[in-house]
C-alpha angles and dihedrals in degrees: 000000000000119000096200127102093297093065115114133200115272121258117239112254123241136198118039091008089064090074091063107078094181124052119223109227089213090061096051108105123237088242092057093046092050091046090053090049090052092047093052092045089054089051090051090048092053090051091050091051090052089058108094090214093057116114115193111223138178122212123226089248090054090050091054090044093057130082110214123205114266121242107195120200120263090220116020110248094359119054127032136178115276137068115308135178121227108196138178143133118289117279092012098124101269094134092049090054091047090054090048092050093046092051095049094049094045092048096038091233116153114254113223088339095307115127115252127205108221122232145135116294130203116200116191099199094184097167094051141066127224094257092056091045091051093051093045095049093045091052092048101042108012114213093336107113140172124227094206097053108099129189134200127181096194136038141162120273125254108276091024103073106299093118091053091050092051093046091047091054093048091050090051091047107032092179092065110140104166137034120183122196110195102211126013090199090063093061099041108117121247108289092024090116088079100101119218131142092244094048094048092046091050093051093057092041092055092049090048091052090054096053112015095086090063096058094235134134118252114196117196116197113214141157138251128234123242097245113098122227138188088235104059093207090060085072092073107118115250123020135324087262090088095055092037093060097038123089092227147336139227118206121196117195141167127201088213123024091220092053123103090213123090140171123229117201117193127192128170148148094250098043143043121260110272140185121205126190112216137187125200118232100229093205101048096022092225123137118246126198114240099176145326123238090227133007113266109266118244128190112253116252115280110223092208093054091043090054091051091050090057094060098040105067141137090275093045105028100164141042132172135177145097125317089250091055091048092051089054092045092052093040091228126163099225138096114267092242090055090051090051093052093047091052093045090055094040097044094106093048091046089056097041098044103031104022093238122138115214126204128182125182136162119240132176089266091051137261118355121199126194125188120191131181110233111235114220106225095179 
């Protein structure tokens, strides 16, 4: 029996046990005692949570002892789950790039050579109509289409049902990876045009709350202001509250409005700052990558994860056992508890880079680790 969070309180026995009015503590099994301990600890936790002065905390040891769900990038090195701003001056080509991005993610086609993880896409094109969308997409992609790319030209405002609409779509299409709202201004509730740091921060926070739990990317198209700034991201219209609450931002700029060349600056919590130099294809109106200012940063190889990848293969797709057994299997010179912590922290990377799912649970006999090769059913 597990003694983790799934453990439940024992059920009172019936039958012959009913003739024994007093329980002998020596007879009570360790499982029952531990279940009782867990039950009473849960009761104490509930009472603590009801106390307005209670502050839930997690220790560093608990952090290292927990395996958190992986959130792989949508586009390696470029686009990650979370809430991001996509900003630029009006009529600069933002909507064309959004359509290009939406198509590539929905079709699973690499963008500029960068791998894309396919999934359903919702594009709220709130400044367009279906005729204009049809003409734009046909010019960009011809008759090639994607079944899992969905469009809407109207939606509720934030605070008036938008979050329910987004969540309803995600529940209908559980493989949703990307939602684009073009533009953010269209879904701001009445009175939301009053800029303040607190108001802007709250807008992004509320949108994050509606979508973050699903591990998707939410892209909010917005505009820049006319004033120039040494920090390009200070040109985002409104206050710094928008950027402060967002997980990242993409900024599209041209030196001359009539030019087909543009610069894309990208900044985010899960990626390094980047600058991309783009050129617009005047026939298809898609954006092509000319060069990057620096090569996209990649994490250096992790010897521990590399060692795991060598034992989990097509011919040996699964392994399970204790941390001590895994240390011996990998022939690593490290204590078993250190290996466990390294794998807990690196679980997401192990899955994203090597396609290996990692599980770690505590049983009465100790830690139990399971490694499974993820089968691509596409």
